[in-house]
DSSP file (Angstrom, degrees, kcal/mol; ACC not computed):
  #  RESIDUE AA STRUCTURE BP1 BP2  ACC     N-H-->O    O-->H-N    N-H-->O    O-->H-N    TCO  KAPPA ALPHA  PHI   PSI    X-CA   Y-CA   Z-CA
    1    1 A M              0   0    0      0, 0.0     2,-0.0     0, 0.0     0, 0.0   0.000 360.0 360.0 360.0 128.9    0.0    0.0    0.0
    2    2 A P        -     0   0    0      0, 0.0   106,-0.7     0, 0.0     2,-0.0  -0.292 360.0 -95.1 -71.2 156.8    1.5    3.4   -1.0
    3    3 A A  B     -A  107   0A   0    104,-0.2     2,-0.3     1,-0.1   102,-0.1  -0.354  39.8-114.3 -67.8 151.1    2.1    6.1    1.6
    4    4 A V        -     0   0    0    102,-0.8     2,-0.5   104,-0.1    -1,-0.1  -0.657  29.3-110.3 -86.3 141.7   -0.6    8.8    2.0
    5    5 A F        +     0   0    0     -2,-0.3    -1,-0.1     4,-0.0    99,-0.0  -0.632  37.6 179.3 -75.1 122.4    0.3   12.4    1.1
    6    6 A R     >  -     0   0    0     -2,-0.5     4,-2.8     1,-0.1     5,-0.2  -0.899  12.1-163.6-126.1  97.9    0.5   14.4    4.3
    7    7 A P  H  > S+     0   0    0      0, 0.0     4,-2.5     0, 0.0     5,-0.2   0.855  86.9  46.1 -56.5 -44.0    1.4   18.0    3.4
    8    8 A L  H  > S+     0   0    0      2,-0.2     4,-2.6     1,-0.2    46,-0.3   0.913 114.9  47.6 -67.6 -40.5    2.4   19.2    6.9
    9    9 A L  H  > S+     0   0    0      2,-0.2     4,-2.4     1,-0.2    -1,-0.2   0.904 112.9  49.5 -64.6 -40.8    4.5   16.1    7.5
   10   10 A T  H  X S+     0   0    0     -4,-2.8     4,-2.4     2,-0.2    -2,-0.2   0.913 111.9  48.1 -63.5 -42.8    6.1   16.5    4.0
   11   11 A A  H  X S+     0   0    0     -4,-2.5     4,-2.5    -5,-0.2    -2,-0.2   0.902 111.5  50.1 -65.1 -41.2    6.9   20.2    4.7
   12   12 A A  H  X S+     0   0    0     -4,-2.6     4,-2.3    38,-0.3    -2,-0.2   0.918 112.3  47.3 -63.0 -43.2    8.4   19.3    8.2
   13   13 A T  H  X S+     0   0    0     -4,-2.4     4,-2.5     2,-0.2    -2,-0.2   0.896 112.0  50.0 -65.6 -40.8   10.6   16.6    6.6
   14   14 A A  H  X S+     0   0    0     -4,-2.4     4,-2.6     2,-0.2    -2,-0.2   0.909 110.3  50.1 -64.1 -42.2   11.7   19.0    3.8
   15   15 A S  H  X S+     0   0    0     -4,-2.5     4,-2.2     2,-0.2    -2,-0.2   0.912 111.1  49.5 -62.6 -42.6   12.5   21.7    6.3
   16   16 A Y  H  X S+     0   0    0     -4,-2.3     4,-2.4     2,-0.2    -2,-0.2   0.925 111.5  48.9 -60.2 -46.0   14.5   19.2    8.4
   17   17 A A  H  X S+     0   0    0     -4,-2.5     4,-2.5     1,-0.2    -2,-0.2   0.900 110.3  50.8 -63.4 -41.4   16.4   18.1    5.2
   18   18 A V  H  X S+     0   0    0     -4,-2.6     4,-2.5     2,-0.2    -1,-0.2   0.911 110.8  49.1 -62.4 -42.5   17.2   21.7    4.2
   19   19 A N  H  X S+     0   0    0     -4,-2.2     4,-2.6     2,-0.2    -2,-0.2   0.894 111.0  49.5 -67.1 -38.5   18.6   22.4    7.6
   20   20 A C  H  X S+     0   0    0     -4,-2.4     4,-2.6     2,-0.2    -2,-0.2   0.914 111.6  49.5 -63.6 -41.8   20.7   19.3    7.6
   21   21 A A  H  X S+     0   0    0     -4,-2.5     4,-2.3     2,-0.2    -2,-0.2   0.909 111.8  48.1 -64.2 -41.9   22.0   20.2    4.1
   22   22 A L  H  X S+     0   0    0     -4,-2.5     4,-2.2     2,-0.2    -2,-0.2   0.930 112.6  48.7 -63.6 -45.2   22.8   23.7    5.3
   23   23 A G  H  X S+     0   0    0     -4,-2.6     4,-2.6     1,-0.2    -2,-0.2   0.899 111.4  49.8 -60.2 -41.6   24.6   22.4    8.4
   24   24 A A  H  X S+     0   0    0     -4,-2.6     4,-2.2     2,-0.2    -1,-0.2   0.898 109.9  50.9 -65.4 -40.2   26.6   19.9    6.3
   25   25 A A  H  <>S+     0   0    0     -4,-2.3     5,-3.0     2,-0.2     6,-1.1   0.895 112.0  47.0 -64.5 -39.7   27.6   22.7    3.9
   26   26 A V  H ><5S+     0   0    0     -4,-2.2     3,-1.6     3,-0.2    -2,-0.2   0.930 112.1  49.9 -66.5 -45.0   28.8   24.9    6.8
   27   27 A A  H 3<5S+     0   0    0     -4,-2.6    -2,-0.2     1,-0.3    -1,-0.2   0.855 110.2  50.3 -62.5 -34.8   30.6   21.9    8.3
   28   28 A A  T 3<5S-     0   0    0     -4,-2.2    -1,-0.3    -5,-0.2    -2,-0.2   0.413 114.7-121.0 -82.8   3.1   32.3   21.2    5.0
   29   29 A R  T < 5S+     0   0    0     -3,-1.6    -3,-0.2     2,-0.2    -2,-0.1   0.788  80.4 121.5  61.7  30.7   33.3   24.9    4.8
   30   30 A R  S   <S+     0   0    0     -5,-3.0     2,-0.4     1,-0.2    -4,-0.2   0.637  71.1  42.8 -93.2 -17.8   31.4   25.3    1.6
   31   31 A V  S    S-     0   0    0     -6,-1.1     2,-0.8    -9,-0.1    -1,-0.2  -0.996  71.4-147.4-132.0 130.6   29.1   28.0    2.9
   32   32 A D        +     0   0    0     -2,-0.4     3,-0.3     1,-0.1     4,-0.1  -0.857  25.0 165.5 -97.4 109.2   30.1   30.9    5.1
   33   33 A T    >   +     0   0    0     -2,-0.8     3,-0.8     1,-0.2     4,-0.3   0.203  37.9 116.1-105.6  15.4   27.2   31.7    7.4
   34   34 A S  T 3  S+     0   0    0      1,-0.3     3,-0.3     2,-0.2    -1,-0.2   0.845  86.6  35.9 -55.7 -34.6   29.1   33.9    9.8
   35   35 A G  T 3  S+     0   0    0     -3,-0.3    -1,-0.3     1,-0.2     3,-0.1   0.596 127.4  37.0 -92.6 -11.6   27.0   36.9    8.9
   36   36 A V    X>  +     0   0    0     -3,-0.8     3,-2.2     1,-0.1     4,-0.6  -0.127  64.7 135.1-133.1  38.3   23.7   35.0    8.5
   37   37 A R  H >>  +     0   0    0     -3,-0.3     4,-1.5    -4,-0.3     3,-0.6   0.781  66.0  74.4 -57.6 -25.4   23.8   32.3   11.2
   38   38 A W  H 3> S+     0   0    0      1,-0.2     4,-3.1     2,-0.2    -1,-0.3   0.765  83.5  66.9 -59.9 -25.7   20.2   33.3   11.8
   39   39 A V  H <> S+     0   0    0     -3,-2.2     4,-2.5     2,-0.2    -1,-0.2   0.943 101.2  46.5 -62.4 -46.6   19.2   31.4    8.6
   40   40 A H  H <X S+     0   0    0     -3,-0.6     4,-1.8    -4,-0.6    -1,-0.2   0.903 115.3  47.5 -61.0 -41.0   20.2   28.1   10.1
   41   41 A H  H  X S+     0   0    0     -4,-1.5     4,-2.5     2,-0.2    -2,-0.2   0.894 110.6  51.4 -67.1 -40.4   18.3   29.0   13.3
   42   42 A A  H  X S+     0   0    0     -4,-3.1     4,-2.4     1,-0.2    -2,-0.2   0.894 110.1  48.5 -65.1 -40.1   15.2   30.2   11.4
   43   43 A V  H  X S+     0   0    0     -4,-2.5     4,-2.4     2,-0.2    -1,-0.2   0.870 109.9  53.2 -69.0 -34.5   15.1   26.9    9.4
   44   44 A Y  H  X S+     0   0    0     -4,-1.8     4,-2.5    -5,-0.2    -2,-0.2   0.940 110.0  47.1 -62.0 -46.8   15.4   25.0   12.7
   45   45 A V  H  X S+     0   0    0     -4,-2.5     4,-2.7     1,-0.2     5,-0.2   0.908 111.4  51.8 -61.5 -41.5   12.5   27.0   14.2
   46   46 A S  H  X S+     0   0    0     -4,-2.4     4,-2.8     1,-0.2     5,-0.3   0.914 109.4  50.3 -59.2 -43.6   10.5   26.3   11.0
   47   47 A T  H  X S+     0   0    0     -4,-2.4     4,-2.4     2,-0.2    -2,-0.2   0.927 111.6  47.3 -61.5 -45.9   11.3   22.6   11.3
   48   48 A V  H  X S+     0   0    0     -4,-2.5     4,-2.5     2,-0.2    -2,-0.2   0.936 115.2  45.1 -62.5 -46.9   10.1   22.5   14.9
   49   49 A L  H  X S+     0   0    0     -4,-2.7     4,-2.5     1,-0.2    -2,-0.2   0.914 114.9  46.9 -66.5 -42.6    6.9   24.4   14.2
   50   50 A L  H  X S+     0   0    0     -4,-2.8     4,-2.6    -5,-0.2   -38,-0.3   0.888 112.7  50.4 -65.8 -37.9    6.1   22.3   11.1
   51   51 A T  H  X S+     0   0    0     -4,-2.4     4,-2.7    -5,-0.3    -2,-0.2   0.913 111.3  48.2 -66.2 -42.1    6.8   19.1   13.0
   52   52 A A  H  X S+     0   0    0     -4,-2.5     4,-2.4     2,-0.2    -2,-0.2   0.919 113.1  47.8 -62.9 -43.5    4.6   20.1   15.8
   53   53 A A  H  X S+     0   0    0     -4,-2.5     4,-2.5     2,-0.2    -2,-0.2   0.908 112.4  49.2 -64.2 -41.8    1.8   21.1   13.4
   54   54 A A  H  X S+     0   0    0     -4,-2.6     4,-2.7   -46,-0.3    -2,-0.2   0.919 111.0  50.2 -63.3 -43.1    2.2   17.8   11.6
   55   55 A G  H  X S+     0   0    0     -4,-2.7     4,-2.3     2,-0.2    -2,-0.2   0.911 111.2  48.4 -61.5 -42.5    2.1   15.9   14.8
   56   56 A A  H  X S+     0   0    0     -4,-2.4     4,-2.5     2,-0.2    -2,-0.2   0.917 112.5  48.3 -63.8 -43.4   -1.1   17.7   15.9
   57   57 A Q  H  X S+     0   0    0     -4,-2.5     4,-2.1     1,-0.2    -2,-0.2   0.918 112.0  48.8 -63.8 -42.9   -2.7   17.0   12.5
   58   58 A L  H  X>S+     0   0    0     -4,-2.7     5,-2.6     1,-0.2     4,-1.0   0.894 111.2  50.9 -63.5 -39.2   -1.8   13.4   12.6
   59   59 A A  H ><5S+     0   0    0     -4,-2.3     3,-0.5     2,-0.2    -2,-0.2   0.927 109.6  49.2 -63.9 -45.4   -3.1   13.1   16.2
   60   60 A V  H 3<5S+     0   0    0     -4,-2.5    -1,-0.2     1,-0.2    -2,-0.2   0.887 114.3  46.1 -61.7 -39.2   -6.5   14.7   15.3
   61   61 A R  H 3<5S-     0   0    0     -4,-2.1    -1,-0.2    -5,-0.2    -2,-0.2   0.666 108.2-125.0 -75.8 -16.9   -6.8   12.3   12.3
   62   62 A G  T <<5 +     0   0    0     -4,-1.0    48,-0.5    -3,-0.5     2,-0.4   0.802  49.7 169.9  71.9  29.0   -5.8    9.3   14.4
   63   63 A D    > < -     0   0    0     -5,-2.6     3,-1.9    46,-0.2     4,-0.3  -0.606  37.1-142.7 -80.0 127.6   -3.1    8.7   11.8
   64   64 A R  T >> S+     0   0    0     -2,-0.4     3,-0.9     1,-0.3     4,-0.7   0.621  92.2  81.7 -68.5 -11.0   -0.6    6.0   12.9
   65   65 A A  H 3> S+     0   0    0      1,-0.2     4,-1.6    43,-0.2     3,-0.5   0.764  77.8  73.1 -62.2 -22.7    2.2    8.0   11.3
   66   66 A L  H <> S+     0   0    0     -3,-1.9     4,-2.1     1,-0.2     3,-0.3   0.909  91.4  54.2 -56.6 -42.8    2.2   10.0   14.5
   67   67 A W  H <4 S+     0   0    0     -3,-0.9    -1,-0.2    -4,-0.3    -2,-0.2   0.795 109.6  47.6 -65.6 -27.9    3.8    7.1   16.4
   68   68 A R  H  < S+     0   0    0     -4,-0.7    35,-0.3    -3,-0.5    -1,-0.2   0.750 113.0  48.9 -82.0 -24.7    6.6    7.0   13.8
   69   69 A L  H >< S+     0   0    0     -4,-1.6     3,-2.3    -3,-0.3     4,-0.3   0.789  89.6  81.8 -83.5 -29.5    7.1   10.8   14.0
   70   70 A L  G >< S+     0   0    0     -4,-2.1     3,-2.1     1,-0.3     4,-0.4   0.793  77.9  67.8 -50.5 -37.5    7.2   11.0   17.8
   71   71 A P  G >  S+     0   0    0      0, 0.0     3,-0.5     0, 0.0    -1,-0.3   0.694  86.9  69.7 -61.2 -15.5   10.9   10.0   18.2
   72   72 A V  G <> S+     0   0    0     -3,-2.3     4,-2.3     1,-0.2     5,-0.2   0.711  81.6  77.1 -72.8 -16.4   12.0   13.3   16.5
   73   73 A A  H <> S+     0   0    0     -3,-2.1     4,-2.1    -4,-0.3    -1,-0.2   0.901  90.8  51.5 -60.8 -42.1   10.8   15.2   19.6
   74   74 A L  H <> S+     0   0    0     -3,-0.5     4,-2.3    -4,-0.4     5,-0.2   0.961 112.9  41.5 -64.6 -53.0   13.9   14.3   21.6
   75   75 A P  H  > S+     0   0    0      0, 0.0     4,-2.3     0, 0.0    -1,-0.2   0.909 115.2  52.0 -62.6 -38.3   16.6   15.3   19.1
   76   76 A L  H  < S+     0   0    0     -4,-2.3    -2,-0.2     1,-0.2    -3,-0.2   0.877 114.0  43.8 -64.9 -35.0   14.7   18.5   18.2
   77   77 A A  H  < S+     0   0    0     -4,-2.1    -1,-0.2    -5,-0.2    -3,-0.2   0.842 119.1  42.4 -75.8 -33.3   14.4   19.5   21.9
   78   78 A A  H >< S+     0   0    0     -4,-2.3     3,-1.9    -5,-0.2     4,-0.3   0.754  91.9  81.0 -87.2 -25.6   18.0   18.6   22.7
   79   79 A I  G >< S+     0   0    0     -4,-2.3     3,-1.5     1,-0.3    -1,-0.2   0.812  84.3  60.1 -59.5 -34.4   19.9   20.0   19.7
   80   80 A P  G 3  S+     0   0    0      0, 0.0    -1,-0.3     0, 0.0    -2,-0.1   0.753 102.0  56.8 -64.1 -18.4   20.0   23.6   20.9
   81   81 A W  G <  S+     0   0    0     -3,-1.9     2,-0.4    -4,-0.1    -2,-0.2   0.490  92.9  80.8 -91.9  -3.7   21.9   22.5   24.0
   82   82 A R  S <  S-     0   0    0     -3,-1.5     2,-0.0    -4,-0.3     4,-0.0  -0.864  92.8-104.3-102.7 136.3   24.7   20.8   22.0
   83   83 A S    >   -     0   0    0     -2,-0.4     3,-2.0     1,-0.2     6,-0.5  -0.344  22.5-135.5 -58.0 132.1   27.5   23.0   20.7
   84   84 A A  T 3  S+     0   0    0      1,-0.3    -1,-0.2    -4,-0.1     6,-0.1   0.701 104.5  58.4 -63.7 -18.2   27.1   23.4   16.9
   85   85 A R  T 3  S+     0   0    0      4,-0.1    -1,-0.3     5,-0.0     2,-0.3   0.353  91.0  95.2 -92.5   6.3   30.8   22.8   16.5
   86   86 A S  S <> S-     0   0    0     -3,-2.0     4,-1.2     1,-0.1     3,-0.4  -0.650  77.7-129.9-100.5 154.9   30.6   19.3   18.1
   87   87 A R  H  > S+     0   0    0     -2,-0.3     4,-2.7     1,-0.2     5,-0.2   0.828 109.7  64.2 -65.1 -31.8   30.2   15.9   16.6
   88   88 A G  H  > S+     0   0    0      1,-0.2     4,-2.6     2,-0.2    -1,-0.2   0.851  97.0  55.4 -61.1 -35.4   27.4   15.4   19.0
   89   89 A H  H  > S+     0   0    0     -6,-0.5     4,-2.3    -3,-0.4    -1,-0.2   0.928 110.8  44.8 -61.5 -46.1   25.4   18.2   17.4
   90   90 A V  H  X S+     0   0    0     -4,-1.2     4,-2.6     2,-0.2    -2,-0.2   0.938 115.0  46.7 -65.1 -48.2   25.6   16.5   14.0
   91   91 A L  H  X S+     0   0    0     -4,-2.7     4,-1.4     1,-0.2    -2,-0.2   0.893 112.6  50.3 -64.2 -39.7   24.8   13.0   15.4
   92   92 A L  H  < S+     0   0    0     -4,-2.6     4,-0.4    -5,-0.2     3,-0.2   0.928 111.7  48.1 -63.5 -45.2   21.9   14.3   17.4
   93   93 A A  H >< S+     0   0    0     -4,-2.3     3,-1.2     1,-0.2     4,-0.3   0.923 112.5  48.4 -61.2 -44.7   20.5   16.1   14.3
   94   94 A L  H >< S+     0   0    0     -4,-2.6     3,-1.3     1,-0.3    -1,-0.2   0.726  94.6  75.2 -70.1 -20.9   20.9   13.1   12.1
   95   95 A S  T 3< S+     0   0    0     -4,-1.4     4,-0.4     1,-0.3    -1,-0.3   0.697  89.6  59.3 -66.7 -16.4   19.2   10.8   14.6
   96   96 A A  T <> S+     0   0    0     -3,-1.2     4,-2.0    -4,-0.4     3,-0.5   0.701  83.6  83.7 -81.7 -19.8   15.9   12.3   13.7
   97   97 A A  H <> S+     0   0    0     -3,-1.3     4,-2.5    -4,-0.3     5,-0.2   0.887  85.7  51.8 -55.7 -47.5   16.2   11.2   10.0
   98   98 A P  H  > S+     0   0    0      0, 0.0     4,-2.6     0, 0.0    -1,-0.2   0.876 110.0  50.3 -60.8 -34.7   14.9    7.6   10.4
   99   99 A A  H  > S+     0   0    0     -3,-0.5     4,-2.5    -4,-0.4    -2,-0.2   0.911 110.5  48.3 -70.1 -41.7   11.7    8.8   12.2
  100  100 A Y  H  X S+     0   0    0     -4,-2.0     4,-2.2     2,-0.2    -1,-0.2   0.944 114.7  46.6 -61.2 -45.8   10.9   11.4    9.6
  101  101 A A  H  X S+     0   0    0     -4,-2.5     4,-1.8     1,-0.2    -2,-0.2   0.915 112.7  49.0 -62.7 -43.7   11.4    8.8    6.8
  102  102 A A  H  X S+     0   0    0     -4,-2.6     4,-0.6    -5,-0.2    -1,-0.2   0.897 110.6  50.6 -64.5 -40.3    9.4    6.2    8.7
  103  103 A A  H >< S+     0   0    0     -4,-2.5     3,-0.9   -35,-0.3    -1,-0.2   0.916 110.2  49.7 -64.5 -41.9    6.5    8.6    9.3
  104  104 A L  H 3< S+     0   0    0     -4,-2.2    -1,-0.2     1,-0.2    -2,-0.2   0.863 113.0  47.3 -63.1 -35.1    6.4    9.6    5.6
  105  105 A R  H 3< S+     0   0    0     -4,-1.8    -1,-0.2    -5,-0.2    -2,-0.2   0.468  81.1 116.8 -88.8  -1.7    6.4    6.0    4.5
  106  106 A T    <<  -     0   0    0     -3,-0.9  -102,-0.8    -4,-0.6   -41,-0.1  -0.530  64.3-130.5 -70.2 123.0    3.6    4.9    6.9
  107  107 A P  B     -A    3   0A   0      0, 0.0  -104,-0.2     0, 0.0   -43,-0.2  -0.376  54.3 -16.5 -74.9 152.1    0.6    3.7    4.9
  108  108 A G  S    S-     0   0    0   -106,-0.7     2,-0.3     2,-0.1   -44,-0.3   0.520  76.6 -83.2  48.7 166.4   -2.9    4.8    5.4
  109  109 A E              0   0    0      1,-0.2   -46,-0.2   -46,-0.1   -47,-0.1  -0.703 360.0 360.0-101.1 156.2   -4.6    6.5    8.3
  110  110 A G              0   0    0    -48,-0.5    -1,-0.2    -2,-0.3   -47,-0.2   0.454 360.0 360.0  85.1 360.0   -5.9    4.9   11.4
């Protein structure tokens, strides 16, 4: 059975992917964000808000994708407390990827 299109979940996952790509580019020294560090922070806030909205929508619908999305809450809550220059920051951020992917691939509602 194919996955159901869930616009808020898709937007949250896309925002997460964009932020990971931006972080990777900065870490690889391909992008200088010294003057615009706020962009990375703004995309993080967007990711958190979109993920919360997606979770609320999934909960209201009784969509089982919610249970696959819930594990992203811990890394999203903890990442601001890890130094952005640490390996732990990167690993913590990447730890959310499997949950976003699993939620997107969860078939049907209910």
